[in-house]
C-alpha positions in Angstrom: 87.4 84.5 89.2 85.7 84.8 85.8 87.8 87.5 84.3 91.2 87.0 85.9 91.2 90.7 86.8 91.4 92.6 90.1 88.2 94.3 91.2 89.4 97.8 90.3 89.9 96.6 86.7 86.4 95.2 86.4 84.7 98.0 88.4 82.1 95.3 89.4 82.4 96.0 93.1 79.1 95.3 94.8 76.3 92.8 95.0 73.7 95.1 93.3 73.5 97.9 90.8 74.7 100.6 90.3 78.1 99.3 91.5 77.8 95.6 90.9 75.7 92.5 90.2 74.8 90.9 86.9 73.6 94.2 85.2 77.0 95.8 86.0 78.8 92.7 84.7 76.9 93.0 81.4 77.3 96.8 81.1 81.1 96.5 81.6 81.2 94.2 78.6 82.2 91.0 80.4 79.4 88.9 79.1 81.4 88.8 75.9 84.8 88.3 77.5 85.0 85.9 80.4 86.1 82.4 81.2 83.4 80.1 79.6 83.7 81.9 76.3 87.5 81.5 76.3 87.1 77.8 77.1 84.7 77.3 74.3 87.2 79.0 72.0 89.7 76.3 73.3 87.3 73.5 72.2 85.6 72.9 75.5 81.9 72.3 76.2 80.9 74.4 79.3 78.2 73.7 81.9 77.0 75.6 85.0 74.6 74.7 87.8 73.7 77.0 90.7 74.3 80.6 91.6 76.3 82.5 88.9 75.8 86.2 89.9 74.1 88.4 92.5 71.3 90.4 91.0 70.7 87.9 88.3 67.0 87.6 88.6 63.7 86.4 87.3 63.2 89.9 85.7 66.7 90.3 84.0 68.0 86.7 83.3 67.4 87.2 79.6 68.6 90.8 79.3 70.8 89.3 78.0 71.2 85.6 78.8 74.6 84.8 80.3 76.8 83.9 77.4 79.3 81.1 77.0 77.5 78.1 78.3 76.8 74.9 76.4 74.3 74.1 79.2 73.3 76.1 82.2 70.8 76.0 85.1 71.1 79.2 87.1 69.6 80.0 90.5 67.8 83.4 90.2 67.0 86.2 92.6 64.9 86.8 94.6 64.9 83.1 95.4 68.7 82.3 95.2 69.2 81.8 98.9 65.9 80.2 99.8 66.8 76.6 100.7 63.2 75.3 100.1 61.9 77.8 97.6 64.6 78.0 94.9 64.0 79.2 91.3 66.2 77.8 88.5 66.4 78.9 84.9 67.7 76.3 82.5 69.4 77.2 79.2 67.1 79.8 77.5 63.9 78.4 79.0 61.6 80.3 81.4 62.4 80.1 85.2 60.9 77.3 87.2 60.2 77.5 91.0 60.8 74.4 93.2 58.9 75.2 96.4 59.4 72.6 99.1 62.4 70.9 97.4 65.8 71.2 99.0 68.0 73.5 96.9 71.3 71.7 97.2 69.7 68.4 96.2 68.3 70.1 93.1 71.8 71.4 92.3 73.2 67.9 92.7 70.5 66.4 90.5 71.0 68.9 87.7 74.8 68.7 88.0 74.8 65.0 87.6 72.6 65.3 84.6 75.0 67.7 82.9 77.9 65.6 83.8 76.3 62.6 82.2 75.7 64.7 79.1 79.3 66.0 79.0 80.7 62.5 79.4 78.8 61.3 76.3 80.4 64.0 74.1 83.8 63.7 72.4 84.8 67.2 73.4 86.4 67.9 76.7 84.2 69.7 79.3 84.2 72.3 82.0 81.5 71.9 84.6 81.0 74.4 87.5 78.7 73.6 90.4 77.8 76.4 92.8 75.3 75.5 95.6 74.5 78.3 98.0 75.1 76.3 101.1 76.2 77.2 103.8 74.9 80.8 103.1 72.1 82.1 105.4 68.6 81.6 104.2 67.3 84.8 102.6 63.7 85.5 102.0 63.0 88.6 99.9 59.5 90.2 99.8 58.7 93.7 98.5 62.4 94.4 98.1 63.1 93.7 101.8 65.5 90.9 102.6 64.9 88.8 105.7 67.9 86.7 106.7 67.7 83.6 108.9 69.9 80.6 109.8 71.1 78.3 107.1 68.5 75.5 106.6 69.9 72.0 106.4 68.2 69.1 104.7 65.8 67.3 107.1 68.1 64.2 107.1 70.9 66.3 108.6 69.1 68.3 111.2 70.2 66.1 114.1 74.0 66.4 113.4 76.6 68.3 115.4 74.5 68.9 118.4 77.4 69.7 120.7 79.6 71.6 118.3 80.5 75.3 119.0 82.4 78.0 117.2 86.1 77.4 118.1 87.0 79.7 121.0 90.2 81.2 119.7 92.0 84.3 121.0 90.0 86.6 118.7 86.6 85.1 119.6 84.5 87.7 121.4 87.6 89.3 123.1 87.4 91.3 126.3 88.8 94.3 124.5 87.6 95.5 121.1 89.9 95.1 118.2 90.3 96.2 114.6 89.4 99.7 113.3 86.4 101.7 112.1 83.0 100.4 113.1 84.6 97.2 114.6 86.0 99.2 117.5 82.4 100.0 118.7 81.1 96.4 118.7 79.8 95.3 122.1 80.9 92.2 123.9 78.5 89.4 123.1 76.5 87.9 125.9 75.7 84.2 126.4 72.4 84.4 124.6 74.1 85.9 121.6 76.9 83.4 121.7 74.5 80.4 122.0 72.5 81.7 119.0 75.7 82.1 117.0 76.8 78.5 117.9 73.6 77.2 116.5 74.2 79.3 113.4 77.6 77.6 113.1 76.0 74.2 113.5 73.5 74.8 110.8 76.3 75.9 108.4 78.0 72.5 109.1 74.7 70.7 108.6 73.9 72.4 105.2 77.4 71.3 104.0 76.5 67.7 104.4 74.3 67.8 101.3 77.3 69.4 99.5 79.5 66.5 100.7 77.0 64.0 99.4 76.9 65.8 96.0 80.7 65.7 95.7 80.7 62.0 96.5 78.1 61.4 93.8 80.0 63.4 91.2 83.3 61.6 91.9 81.4 58.3 91.8 79.9 59.1 88.4 83.3 60.1 87.0 84.8 56.8 88.4 82.0 54.7 86.9 82.5 56.4 83.5 86.3 55.7 83.6 86.9 59.5 83.5 88.1 60.2 87.0 91.8 59.9 86.4 91.6 62.2 83.4 89.6 64.9 85.1 90.8 67.9 87.3 88.5 68.6 90.2 89.0 72.0 92.0 87.1 72.7 95.2 87.0 76.2 96.6 84.7 79.1 97.6 84.1 82.8 97.1 84.8 84.0 100.6 85.5 83.0 104.2 83.3 83.6 107.2 83.4 85.0 110.7 81.2 84.1 113.7 82.1 85.9 116.9 85.6 86.8 115.8 86.5 90.3 116.9 83.0 90.5 118.4 81.5 90.2 115.0 78.1 88.8 114.3 77.9 86.1 111.5 79.2 87.6 108.2 82.2 88.3 105.9 83.6 91.2 103.9 86.5 92.2 106.3 90.2 91.7 105.6 90.7 89.4 108.6 92.0 85.9 108.0 88.6 84.2 108.7 87.1 86.2 105.8 89.9 86.0 103.1 91.9 82.8 103.6 89.9 80.1 101.8 90.7 76.6 100.7 91.7 75.5 97.2 91.7 71.7 97.0 92.8 70.1 93.7 92.7 66.5 92.4 93.8 65.4 88.9 96.4 64.0 86.6 99.9 64.8 88.0 98.7 66.5 91.2 100.6 65.0 94.1 98.4 63.2 96.6 98.4 64.9 100.1 100.7 67.7 99.1 100.2 71.1 100.8 101.7 74.2 99.4 102.4 77.6 101.0 102.5 79.6 97.7 100.3 82.6 97.7 97.4 82.6 95.2 94.0 84.4 94.9 90.8 84.4 92.8 92.4 86.3 90.0 94.6 83.3 89.3 91.7 80.9 88.7 90.8 81.9 85.1 94.4 81.6 83.9 94.7 78.3 85.8 91.7 76.8 84.1 92.9 77.9 80.7 96.3 76.5 81.3 94.8 73.2 82.2 92.8 73.4 79.0 96.1 73.6 77.1 96.0 77.4 76.3 99.5 78.7 76.2 100.8 81.8 78.0 101.3 83.5 74.7 97.6 83.0 73.7 96.5 84.1 77.2 98.2 87.4 76.8 95.3 88.9 74.9 93.0 88.5 77.9 95.2 90.9 79.9 95.0 88.9 83.1 96.1 90.3 86.5 96.6 86.7 87.7 98.8 83.8 86.7 98.3 80.0 86.4 98.6 78.2 89.7 101.2 75.4 89.5 99.6 72.0 90.1 102.0 69.4 88.8 104.6 68.1 91.3 107.7 69.4 89.5 106.0 72.9 89.0 105.0 73.0 92.7 108.6 72.2 93.9 110.0 74.9 91.6 107.4 77.4 92.6 107.8 76.9 96.3 111.4 78.0 95.9 110.9 80.9 93.5 107.2 81.8 93.3 107.1 85.6 92.5 103.9 86.3 94.4 103.9 86.9 98.2 100.9 89.2 98.2 97.2 89.2 98.0 95.4 92.5 97.1 92.1 92.8 99.0 89.7 95.5 97.9 86.3 96.4 99.4 83.8 99.2 98.8 80.5 100.2 100.2 78.6 99.1 103.3 78.5 95.9 105.4 75.6 94.1 106.9 76.1 91.3 109.4 73.7 88.4 109.6 71.4 86.9 112.2 68.9 88.4 114.6 71.7 90.1 116.7 73.5 91.5 113.7 71.0 92.9 111.2 72.7 96.3 111.2 74.1 98.3 108.3 77.6 99.8 108.8 78.5 102.5 106.3 82.0 103.5 105.1 83.1 99.9 104.8 85.6 100.8 102.1 89.2 99.8 102.4 92.4 98.6 100.7 94.3 95.7 102.3 97.6 94.0 101.6 98.1 90.4 102.8 101.8 89.6 102.6 103.2 86.1 103.3 106.9 85.4 102.7 109.8 83.5 104.1 110.0 84.7 107.7 107.1 87.2 107.6 103.4 87.1 107.6 101.5 90.5 107.6 98.2 92.2 107.1 98.1 95.9 106.3 94.8 97.7 105.9 94.0 101.3 105.0 90.3 102.3 105.6 88.5 105.1 103.7 88.4 106.9 107.1 92.2 106.8 106.8 92.5 104.5 109.8 95.1 101.8 109.5 95.7 98.3 110.8 99.0 96.3 110.8 99.3 92.8 112.2 102.4 90.8 112.5 100.9 87.3 112.1 104.1 85.5 113.0 103.5 86.6 116.6 99.8 87.5 116.4 98.0 84.9 114.2 94.6 86.0 115.5 95.1 89.6 114.5 94.5 91.2 117.9 97.5 93.5 118.3 97.3 96.4 115.8 100.9 97.7 115.8 100.5 100.4 113.2 100.9 103.3 115.7 103.9 101.8 117.5 106.3 103.2 114.9 109.4 102.8 117.0 108.8 99.2 117.8 111.3 96.8 116.3 110.2 94.3 113.7 112.2 91.2 112.8 112.1 89.0 109.7 113.5 85.5 110.6 116.3 83.6 108.9 115.3 82.4 105.5 114.7 78.7 105.0 117.5 76.7 103.5 115.6 76.0 100.4 115.2 79.7 99.7 118.6 81.0 100.8 120.2 80.8 97.4 117.2 82.5 95.8 117.5 85.7 97.8 118.7 88.6 95.7 122.4 89.5 96.2 121.4 93.1 96.8 120.7 92.3 100.5 124.1 90.6 100.9 124.6 90.4 104.6 120.9 89.8 105.2 120.9 86.5 103.3 121.7 84.2 106.3 120.5 86.3 109.2 117.5 88.0 110.7 116.5 91.4 109.5 115.6 93.9 112.2 114.0 97.2 111.4 111.4 99.5 112.8 107.6 99.4 112.3 108.0 102.8 110.6 110.4 101.4 108.0 108.1 98.4 107.5 105.0 100.5 106.9 106.8 102.7 104.3 107.4 99.5 102.2 103.9 98.2 102.7 102.4 101.6 101.7 104.4 101.8 98.5 103.5 98.2 97.6 99.8 98.8 98.2 100.0 102.0 96.2 101.1 100.0 93.2 98.5 97.2 93.8 95.4 99.5 94.2 95.6 100.5 90.5 97.8 97.7 89.1 97.2 96.0 85.7 98.7 92.8 84.5 102.4 92.5 85.3 102.1 95.2 87.9 99.6 93.0 89.8 101.7 89.9 89.6 105.1 91.5 90.3 104.5 94.8 92.1 108.1 95.0 93.5 109.3 95.2 89.9 107.3 98.4 89.4 108.9 99.9 92.4 112.4 98.6 91.4 112.5 98.1 87.6 116.2 97.1 87.7 115.3 94.0 89.6 117.3 94.5 92.8 114.1 94.0 94.9 111.9 90.9 94.5 110.3 90.7 97.9 109.9 92.5 101.3 113.1 91.1 102.6 115.0 92.8 99.7 113.0 96.0 100.1 114.0 96.4 103.7 117.6 97.2 102.8 118.5 100.4 104.6 119.7 102.1 101.4 116.0 102.3 100.3 114.8 104.1 103.5 114.8 107.6 102.1 113.0 106.5 98.9 110.2 104.7 100.7 109.7 107.4 103.4 109.3 110.1 100.7 106.9 107.9 98.7 103.2 108.9 98.5 101.1 107.2 101.1 97.9 105.4 100.4 94.9 107.5 101.6 91.4 108.4 100.7 89.8 111.7 100.0 86.4 110.4 101.0 84.4 107.2 101.5 82.5 106.0 98.5 80.0 103.2 97.8 81.9 102.1 94.7 85.2 102.5 92.8 85.7 106.2 92.1 89.5 106.8 91.5 89.3 110.5 92.2 88.3 109.7 95.8 91.1 107.3 96.5 94.1 109.6 96.9 97.5 109.3 95.2 97.8 107.0 92.2 100.8 105.0 91.1 102.7 106.0 88.0 106.1 104.9 86.6 107.8 108.1 87.7 107.5 106.9 91.3 109.9 104.0 90.8 113.3 103.9 92.5 115.9 105.6 90.4 113.4 107.3 88.1 114.4 110.8 86.9 111.1 112.4 88.0 111.9 112.4 91.7 109.8 115.5 92.2 106.7 113.5 91.3 106.9 111.4 94.4 108.9 113.7 96.7 106.3 116.4 96.4 103.2 114.3 96.5 
């Protein structure tokens, strides 16, 4: 979010050092080159309240101070996730502990204060508010973390008494699903499910204080006469799973519950009630904020973004829904995974994978390659709950439906006969395209990340999966290097991640031996 870069281009890939956290963010040079600094360069005052980074703590918050903020009040480890024992650090002042006071209410109070300050200034402002709700409560003592249920404010404890985790097709299924350690998860018994239902209810309860805070902030903007001149973006850093694929409460997988998150936007020119299907991700947020701040595409070029501004105005949305170049999300994960709750406090190693989420006109796919070199492939047009891994069924037929009328004229003429009909191929042919696309994305930079098909086909005859499935490309894709790992690592070590993309692998390149012999 802060850099507009894919994780492999920041190499900040974990919660804690040596692979991630605040110290790694600083050592990689990003404390001098991230969004708030660029917004200040554009004339904005910048404010922050809540959690900024993992491993930003009472012992390192000033080594150095997080740069780029006109005003800040950060939650600090080891108290970040303690709902009634939070520690905040304001501007360059020493940390202050607030034992017995509800953390989200403190975030609200501090955010309202900064909003009042920002509204009194002549300069435009950027205010980020990051409560930890609905995260689990985490108490850390002597370096040991004890996780327990999210803790709601006392005024919300009575709510949602009968609510349960929705029992969808992938909830605690009779047969295991997924790959790697997921295949060994046991069926959850009723005691386990009841516990997880209460976990779910407490997540909902903690969010009520967040809802109240949003209402207060919008009310303050309205009273100041600034609401109609302010963009409000509401989102999160990750999704969450409870019981899906037999999992205990947690995140960090490539399944839809973990990676498909909301992005709600209100502001000047944003059409009320409009829903869009264009594909975006966190790397698009920094360029989006800068675009809203009036920074031109030309001036943004120096930041070397992997993302692109998200269209928000009605006319831009209509145009983008017909010709948006991105149909992909690049999902990257390294290290270990630890589920939450008393039934799930287990560390699973080798939780390193690359995943490609592809959503286009007539197709909806998830393709994952694990560091164990296991694979997953889900056709979500038929299997939205990701229960049927079709990767090994290479002779199975796969069909992309007829393109919608609004897109028909946009399809590249290279596919000719395919323009107004279904495309039927085999899973084997499909996988060859997905592998090549993921090979580009796992090391991409800038334009390669935004338009990976253009790297594979520089002459422009392929702009999407539908184009790429033309039979005349079959030999090229089947001879292309496959995504694989040499070994599982805790962090990003390129030498352990198998073949790497280079321009000699593109269709029509002279150096065919580069890819044919890989």
